[in-house]
C-alpha positions, -999 to 999 in steps of 0.1 A, spaced: 340 -41 -68 362 -65 -87 370 -85 -56 370 -123 -50 335 -136 -44 350 -166 -25 371 -144 -2 341 -121 3 319 -149 14 346 -163 37 350 -129 54 313 -124 57 311 -158 75 339 -148 99 321 -116 108 288 -133 113 302 -160 134 321 -135 157 294 -109 162 259 -116 149 257 -152 161 267 -141 196 244 -111 199 214 -119 177 210 -157 177 197 -176 207 216 -206 220 189 -229 205 192 -212 171 230 -214 172 229 -252 179 205 -257 150 226 -236 126 258 -254 136 242 -288 128 229 -275 95 262 -261 84 280 -294 91 258 -311 65 259 -281 41 297 -280 43 299 -317 34 276 -313 4 295 -282 -9 329 -300 -5 316 -330 -24 303 -307 -52 336 -289 -55 356 -321 -58 330 -334 -83 334 -302 -104 372 -305 -104 370 -342 -113 348 -333 -143 372 -306 -155 406 -323 -149 421 -348 -173 445 -372 -156 468 -368 -186 472 -331 -177 485 -342 -143 512 -362 -159 521 -335 -183 524 -309 -155 541 -333 -130 573 -312 -127 553 -280 -122 532 -297 -95 562 -309 -76 577 -274 -77 544 -260 -64 543 -286 -36 579 -277 -27 571 -240 -26 540 -247 -5 560 -267 21 588 -241 22 563 -213 28 546 -233 54 579 -240 72 588 -203 72 554 -193 86 551 -221 113 587 -222 126 594 -185 119 564 -169 135 555 -194 162 580 -180 187 564 -146 184 528 -158 191 537 -184 217 535 -174 254 536 -190 288 498 -189 291 491 -202 256 523 -220 245 529 -236 211 551 -267 219 576 -278 193 556 -310 187 526 -289 177 547 -269 153 558 -301 136 521 -311 133 511 -276 121 537 -278 94 529 -312 81 491 -308 85 488 -281 59 460 -297 40 445 -279 10 409 -286 0 377 -271 -14 386 -235 -8 417 -236 -29 399 -254 -57 369 -230 -55 393 -201 -59 409 -217 -90 376 -225 -105 363 -190 -100 389 -176 -123 374 -163 -156 379 -186 -186 398 -158 -204 423 -156 -175 458 -163 -188 470 -199 -180 437 -206 -162 438 -243 -172 474 -247 -159 465 -230 -126 435 -253 -121 457 -284 -128 484 -272 -104 459 -265 -77 443 -299 -81 477 -315 -81 488 -298 -49 454 -306 -32 457 -342 -42 493 -344 -28 483 -329 6 453 -352 9 472 -383 0 506 -377 17 502 -355 48 465 -366 51 474 -403 53 505 -398 74 492 -374 100 480 -402 123 514 -420 124 531 -386 130 508 -379 160 518 -413 174 555 -408 168 553 -374 185 534 -390 215 506 -366 212 478 -391 213 484 -404 248 454 -401 270 459 -385 304 463 -414 329 441 -396 355 413 -391 330 416 -427 318 414 -440 353 385 -418 362 366 -429 331 372 -465 339 361 -461 376 330 -441 366 320 -468 340 324 -495 367 302 -475 390 276 -471 363 277 -508 355 272 -517 392 242 -494 394 227 -510 364 232 -544 379 215 -533 411 185 -520 391 183 -553 373 184 -571 405 156 -550 419 136 -558 388 141 -595 392 130 -593 429 99 -573 421 89 -599 394 95 -628 418 123 -643 398 146 -644 429 138 -647 466 143 -620 491 173 -638 507 190 -641 473 183 -605 466 198 -594 500 229 -615 494 236 -602 459 227 -566 468 252 -567 496 279 -578 472 270 -551 447 269 -524 474 303 -535 486 318 -531 451 300 -498 447 316 -485 479 350 -496 468 347 -479 434 332 -448 450 361 -446 474 386 -450 446 370 -421 428 371 -400 459 408 -408 464 415 -398 428 395 -366 433 415 -356 464 448 -363 446 439 -344 414 416 -314 414 408 -319 377 387 -350 386 363 -330 408 361 -304 380 351 -331 355 326 -346 380 310 -312 386 308 -304 349 296 -338 339 269 -338 366 258 -304 355 257 -314 319 235 -345 326 213 -325 349 207 -298 322 201 -324 295 175 -342 318 159 -308 325 157 -300 288 142 -335 280 116 -329 307 106 -295 292 104 -310 257 83 -339 270 58 -314 286 53 -297 253 50 -330 234 24 -344 258 4 -312 256 8 -304 293 24 -269 287 23 -242 261 52 -243 236 57 -205 237 60 -205 275 84 -234 275 106 -220 247 122 -194 270 130 -220 296 146 -243 269 167 -213 257 179 -208 292 189 -244 295 207 -242 261 227 -212 273 237 -231 304 248 -260 282 269 -236 262 286 -226 295 292 -263 303 307 -269 268 330 -239 274 341 -254 307 349 -286 289 371 -267 265 388 -250 294 395 -283 310 412 -294 278 433 -262 276 443 -266 312 454 -302 306 476 -290 278 491 -264 300 497 -288 328 515 -312 304 541 -285 300 544 -275 336 568 -288 361 559 -321 378 538 -318 408 525 -283 400 488 -278 402 479 -255 373 443 -268 375 434 -254 408 418 -224 391 395 -246 372 381 -261 403 375 -226 416 357 -218 384 334 -248 388 327 -240 424 320 -204 416 295 -214 388 277 -237 413 277 -209 440 264 -184 415 236 -207 405 227 -214 441 228 -177 449 203 -170 421 180 -198 435 183 -183 470 173 -148 457 144 -163 438 132 -182 469 136 -150 490 114 -130 466 89 -158 467 87 -157 505 86 -119 505 56 -119 482 38 -147 500 27 -138 536 16 -174 542 51 -186 534 66 -161 559 47 -176 587 
């Protein structure tokens, strides 16, 4: 068809990711495929850079220095027109594109393996092929060294790397609560082994329990003040619960206590629920971004709490229906 093989593969990947992976692949398969492609992309990127390195002579970069600078200037100008010119048309109140993000989008225009693969795919008889390959490598090298190395300082200058204070405080309190729980478990272990007496155990346990109560109360106060905290707690608890459930199912198969085919469907169900949890995490991040642009004191995250509660109520409803069916089919249970 005389079309670009690279672009054809790219479009095929987009189509597969948007349709086939959601309708044909199970959640378990999707997770495995995603892990595989992370490593595959790393290998392919490395090979493309290696091929460019074998074909490019550093002397050619010096000889075409002026042309490379012109190409870089054209790239930055085009990027500026696209980012700053079209952002107002695609930005909205629901999904805004802040001006700081636009600065980052403009400066973060990194070029990599795809650009070089397109240049390398040109036929050898193509006019000025060597010059195009050199220019492409020069532009890619510039974007990797200049924007690539200055993107972190730019993020700090634009104050985009600041962690939400509520999230930071919640993480700190939760870590303290976990540490106190571990300390109590260790104390129980020492008592059971006879390392400490019962009186020492009671005294230290009282101190730990007091600290646990203080931290738990601080978390509760934070939860009442900010609905996002409860949403995070619900989502984190659901995530750990599902991971523990999946580990138990895998352990049953590994120990030979259950048939692998029978357990596979259950594991797939858990993976689907984990996908929902991951989507909720992304929703939390989006809502935090929206809240950062809203007026002080506004609660744009109330809807997220509702989502978490609805998810829990839906799950509980399914369990109630299942329990009702079980009772209906079991006369003994009815009595």
